[in-house]
C-alpha positions in Angstrom: 58.2 3.4 -57.6 60.2 1.0 -55.4 63.2 -0.7 -56.6 62.5 -4.3 -57.1 64.3 -6.3 -54.7 64.0 -9.5 -56.8 65.1 -10.7 -59.8 64.7 -13.9 -61.6 66.6 -14.1 -64.9 67.8 -17.1 -67.4 71.0 -16.8 -68.0 70.8 -17.1 -71.6 68.2 -16.6 -74.5 68.1 -18.5 -78.1 67.7 -16.4 -81.1 67.8 -17.9 -84.9 70.9 -17.0 -84.9 72.7 -16.6 -81.7 72.9 -17.1 -77.7 71.6 -13.8 -76.1 73.8 -13.6 -72.8 71.2 -11.6 -70.2 73.2 -12.0 -67.2 75.6 -9.1 -68.5 73.0 -7.4 -69.1 70.8 -7.8 -65.7 74.5 -6.7 -64.1 74.8 -3.6 -66.6 71.4 -2.1 -66.2 71.6 -2.9 -62.4 75.2 -0.8 -62.0 73.7 1.9 -64.1 70.6 2.5 -61.6 72.7 1.8 -58.4 69.9 -0.9 -57.5 70.8 -3.8 -55.0 68.1 -6.2 -55.1 67.9 -8.5 -52.2 68.4 -11.9 -54.4 68.1 -12.9 -57.8 67.5 -16.5 -59.1 69.4 -17.5 -62.1 68.8 -20.5 -64.3 71.8 -21.3 -65.4 71.8 -23.3 -69.0 74.5 -25.2 -70.1 75.0 -23.4 -73.3 76.2 -20.0 -72.0 76.8 -20.7 -67.8 78.0 -17.9 -66.0 79.4 -16.7 -62.7 77.2 -16.1 -60.3 77.9 -13.1 -57.5 78.6 -13.9 -54.1 75.7 -13.2 -51.5 73.1 -11.7 -54.4 72.9 -14.9 -57.1 71.1 -17.5 -56.5 71.5 -21.1 -59.3 67.6 -21.8 -59.5 68.9 -25.6 -59.9 70.2 -25.6 -56.5 67.4 -23.9 -55.4 64.6 -25.8 -56.0 67.0 -28.7 -55.0 66.9 -27.9 -51.5 63.0 -27.4 -51.3 62.9 -30.7 -52.7 64.9 -32.3 -49.8 63.3 -30.2 -47.2 59.6 -31.5 -48.7 59.0 -27.7 -49.9 58.7 -28.5 -53.1 55.9 -30.3 -54.9 55.2 -28.5 -58.6 56.3 -30.3 -61.2 59.2 -28.5 -63.7 
């Protein structure tokens, strides 16, 4: 099975008694597999912001804003 070249992930998830940081799990999984996705789109959440890896990670809000500015984004979020 070929390696997934793109990855779309939330930065953190909410559970009843804690916040789960998904970004470190993603980074760890990619390190274990040796995977090199073309890019990862990360949805930053104010409750647990994360550092993005240059050239790989992209902030979803920034991508949506750029698409709206170019007139390419028409779906409500």
